[in-house]
Structures are given as structure tokens and as C-alpha cells.
C-alpha positions as CSV (number, residue, x, y, z in Angstrom):
1,M,127.2,23.0,76.8
2,S,127.6,25.0,73.6
3,P,130.9,26.5,72.5
4,R,131.4,30.0,73.8
5,T,133.7,32.9,73.3
6,R,135.5,34.6,76.2
7,V,135.6,38.4,76.3
8,S,138.3,39.6,78.6
9,D,138.3,42.8,80.6
10,V,140.5,44.6,78.2
11,G,138.1,44.3,75.2
12,E,139.8,41.4,73.6
13,H,137.4,39.1,71.8
14,A,139.2,35.8,72.0
15,V,138.0,32.6,70.7
16,D,137.9,30.0,73.4
17,P,135.7,27.0,73.0
18,C,135.6,26.2,76.7
19,E,134.9,29.5,78.6
20,G,133.0,32.6,78.2
21,T,130.0,34.8,78.3
22,V,129.4,35.5,74.6
23,E,128.0,32.9,72.3
24,T,130.4,32.0,69.4
25,G,127.6,32.9,67.0
26,T,128.1,36.6,68.0
27,P,127.9,38.6,64.7
28,V,130.8,40.7,63.7
29,R,128.7,43.8,63.8
30,E,128.9,43.5,67.6
31,V,132.7,43.3,67.8
32,M,134.1,45.1,64.7
33,L,136.0,48.4,64.8
34,R,133.4,51.0,64.0
35,H,135.7,53.8,62.9
36,P,138.4,52.3,60.7
37,K,140.8,54.7,59.0
38,T,140.1,55.0,55.3
39,L,141.6,56.7,52.2
40,S,139.7,58.2,49.3
41,A,139.2,55.9,46.3
42,R,141.2,58.6,44.4
43,A,144.3,58.1,46.6
44,S,147.6,57.7,44.9
45,I,149.9,54.6,45.1
46,T,152.3,56.9,47.0
47,R,149.6,57.7,49.6
48,A,148.7,54.0,50.0
49,H,152.4,53.1,50.5
50,A,152.6,55.8,53.2
51,A,149.5,54.5,55.0
52,L,151.0,50.9,55.0
53,S,154.3,52.2,56.4
54,N,152.5,52.1,59.8
55,D,153.1,48.7,61.3
56,H,149.5,48.6,62.7
57,V,148.0,49.1,59.2
58,H,147.6,45.8,57.4
59,L,144.7,46.7,55.0
60,V,144.0,50.1,53.4
61,L,140.3,50.7,52.9
62,L,139.6,52.8,49.8
63,T,136.2,54.5,49.9
64,E,133.9,56.5,47.7
65,G,131.6,58.2,50.2
66,S,130.4,55.4,52.5
67,R,131.0,52.7,49.9
68,L,134.0,50.5,50.1
69,A,135.6,50.7,46.6
70,G,138.7,48.6,47.2
71,T,141.3,47.2,49.7
72,L,145.1,47.1,49.6
73,T,147.7,45.1,51.4
74,R,151.5,45.7,51.1
75,A,151.7,42.8,48.6
76,D,149.1,44.4,46.3
77,L,151.1,47.5,45.7
78,P,153.7,48.0,43.0
79,P,157.2,49.1,44.0
80,P,157.6,52.5,45.7
81,G,157.9,55.3,43.1
82,T,155.2,53.9,40.8
83,L,152.7,56.6,40.0
84,G,149.0,56.3,39.6
85,P,145.8,55.6,41.5
86,A,146.0,53.0,44.2
87,L,142.5,51.8,43.3
88,D,143.9,50.2,40.2
89,W,145.8,47.8,42.4
90,S,143.0,47.1,44.9
91,T,140.6,44.2,45.3
92,L,137.5,43.3,47.4
93,V,137.7,39.6,46.7
94,G,138.2,37.6,49.9
95,R,138.5,40.8,52.0
96,T,134.9,41.5,53.0
97,V,132.3,39.9,55.3
98,S,128.7,40.8,56.0
99,P,127.8,42.2,59.5
100,G,125.8,39.1,60.4
101,T,128.7,36.7,59.9
102,P,129.5,34.9,63.2
103,M,132.9,36.1,64.5
104,T,134.1,32.6,64.9
105,V,133.6,32.0,61.2
106,V,135.5,35.2,60.5
107,H,138.3,34.1,62.9
108,D,138.6,30.7,61.2
109,L,138.6,32.4,57.7
110,M,141.3,34.8,58.7
111,I,143.5,32.1,60.2
112,S,143.1,29.9,57.1
113,Q,143.9,32.8,54.8
114,G,146.8,34.1,56.9
115,T,145.2,37.6,57.1
116,R,144.6,39.9,60.0
117,R,142.1,42.4,58.6
118,V,138.8,42.1,56.8
119,A,136.3,44.8,56.0
120,V,132.7,44.6,57.2
121,V,130.3,45.8,54.5
122,D,126.5,45.7,54.1
123,A,124.6,44.4,51.1
124,D,125.0,47.8,49.3
125,G,128.7,47.7,49.7
126,S,128.8,50.4,52.4
127,L,131.7,50.1,54.8
128,L,130.4,49.4,58.3
129,G,133.7,48.5,60.1
130,L,136.8,46.4,60.2
131,M,137.6,43.1,61.9
132,C,141.2,43.3,63.2
133,L,142.8,40.1,64.3
134,K,145.3,40.6,67.1
135,Q,148.9,39.8,66.5
136,R,148.6,36.6,68.7
137,R,145.6,35.7,66.6
138,T,143.7,34.8,69.7
139,G,141.1,37.6,69.4
140,F,140.0,40.8,67.8
141,C,141.0,44.4,68.5
142,S,138.3,46.6,69.9
143,D,137.6,50.3,69.5
144,A,138.8,50.7,73.1
145,D,142.1,49.0,72.2
146,V,142.7,51.2,69.2
147,E,141.9,54.4,71.3
148,A,144.2,53.3,74.1
149,R,147.1,52.7,71.7
150,S,146.5,56.1,70.0
151,R,146.5,57.8,73.4
152,S,149.7,56.0,74.4
153,R,151.4,57.0,71.2
154,D,150.3,60.6,71.6
155,E,151.6,60.7,75.1
156,V,155.0,59.3,74.0
157,T,155.1,61.9,71.2
158,S,154.3,64.7,73.7
159,Q,157.0,63.5,76.0
160,R,159.6,63.5,73.2
161,V,158.6,67.0,72.1
162,R,158.9,68.2,75.7
163,S,162.3,66.5,76.2
164,S,163.6,67.9,72.9
165,A,162.4,71.4,73.9
166,D,164.0,71.1,77.4
167,S,167.3,70.0,75.8
168,R,167.3,73.0,73.5
169,M,166.5,75.4,76.3
170,G,169.3,73.9,78.5
171,S,171.9,74.4,75.8
172,E,171.1,78.1,75.3
């Protein structure tokens, strides 16, 4: 029996050598996030710091049109208050994979490097997607996971706004 990868019902692409329905050779193009958030390659260091203030953002993708120009982690950036273009502090080295790379290879690479994000780019350098290793490092985030988290966050924000408005109305 060949090694396999288990794909759970919630969209988690977890590496499991014993169970599953998807071959471990599944290319990352089939499991990557297809709509990662990006910043313009002209973004400032301040803007990159702001993007990385979100706990779910581990890698800022700097783009020029569809081309990935650079990537940034918190460790790449100078101290807050430093001015200038974020691109000057960025790198692509070790932070990109091709769309045909098997997801198990990417998983192993990310584990060995201690990273949780890697950009997927084609031979021309165009950004195609993002591989997002889950916090438990057992699988990859899916577009459905990201959308569900976004909806949940929006619902919580709406509830807080309504509660705040109700409190103000009750005190009048």
C-alpha cells in the first residue's frame, strides 16, 4: 500500500501515512489557498507591520501586478517607526514553491524550516497561491477554512457593534 494523505471533512489536508483518499503526491496547486491577501510591492514598512499585527498573518506577499516581488515575516522587518519601502527588507529565497511540488514535500520542508507559510509561484514568478500550515502543523488551511474564519470574525464584530449600540440606546 502506498502512503496516502487523509483529507478530513472540514477541508484540512493532513499528512497521515496510513489513511486517506488523496495520494501523498498531490501537487500543491490542488490544495493551496487560491486568493491570498497581498500588498503592493510599493507598500511601506509601516503597512507591512500593520499587516503582520494580525495573528493569522505569518507572511506578507508583496506583488507587482500578478508577479510576486518579495515576502516578509515579522523577523524580516526593522523596528516599528522605521520608514521606507517594505520591499527593501523582503526576500523570496526559501519562501516559494512551484505548483507541481507534492504537498508532502512542502509539508516536510515547512516543518524542517519552522515556517507555516510558503508562496506558490509559476516559472514566470506569478503568484498562484499560498500554502498555509495549520497551527498544529498536521495539515494545510483551505480556502473554505479561511472563509469560515472570516465569516465568524465578521459575525463577532457585528454582534459587538449591535451590543454597543444597544448599550448607548439604553443609557439615553
